[in-house]
N, C-alpha and C positions, 0 to 999 in steps of 0.2 A: 219729540214727544211733549206734550203739554206739561209744564210744571205745576204740581199741585201741592197745596199745603193744608193739612188737616189739623186742627186745633179745636178742642172741646167739640161742640156740635156745629162747627163751621168748616166749610171746604172752600178755598180760595184758589182761583186759577185765572189765568190770562187769557183773554179772547182778542182776536183781530177781527174787526167788523169791515165788511165791505158793503156800504149802502148802495141804494138804487140798483140792486140786482134784480134778475127776472122772477126769482122766487126765494122764499125764505128756507134756508137749509144749513146744516153744518157741513162744511166743505173740507174737512181733514184738519191737518196742521199746518201752521205757518210759524216756522221756528219754534219757539217754545210756547206758543199759544194755539188755541182752538180757533180755527177760522170760521166765522159765520157770515153768511151773505143774506142780507135783509133787503127787502122791497122798498123800505122807507127811505126818504131823502135825509141828509144829515143837517136838517134845518129845524130850529125851534125845539130841539130835543126829541124830535119825532123818531130818529133811530134809536136812541137810547130807550124810550117807551117800548119800541117794538123789540129791542134787545132782551129786555126784562120779560116782556110778555112771551116771546118765543122761547127763551130758556126755561121759563117755568113750565111752559107746555111740553117742551122737549123732555125735560127731567121729571115731569109729573110731580111738581111741587107748587105750592101756592105763589103767587106773584109777590106777596109780602115776604117770601123767604129769599127772593133774589135781590141783590143789591150791587150796584155799581160803586165800587170803593174809590176808584181814581179812573181818570181818562175820560170824563164826560164830555170834553170837547175834541178828543182825538179818536182815532181808529183803534188804537191799542188801550184795552181796558182791563181793569182788575175787578173780578167778579167774586162776590161772596154769597154763598148758599147756606142758609142756616136749617138744620134739620136734625132729626135724631140719628144716632150712630149707624143703624142698619141701612137707612135711607142713604146716607153719605157713602157708605161702602158700595152700594149699587151705582151711585153717581160716579164715583171714581173709576169704577170698572167700565162704565159706559164712555167716560172721556178717554181713558186709556185704549179704548177699542179703536180710536181714530189715529193711533200712533202707526207710523209706517215702518 
C-alpha cells in the first residue's frame, strides 16, 4: 500500500515511474509507492513533466498543485499535491484503492 502523509492542505506520497511505456497509466503499487507508467523518455526532464501533467489530470487538480519534492533524476519520486481538505480526502481514497 502506498504510504501517504497528510499535513495541512498537502498530501505527500511516493511514486515509482516506468518511462517509455506503451501508454500512460497507474499500474498499481510498487512496494510503498504508486506505480506509474509513462510514455515519455527519461531525458531532459520529459518524464518529470509528463508525470506532473498525468497526475494532475488523473487526480483532477491543476498542474500547479502537483510538485515533485524529490527524485527528479530517478524512478522513485516523492510527490506533493496541495489542495483543500475535501479534495485531499478524495485523492487519498483514490490512491488507497490501488492497494492489493
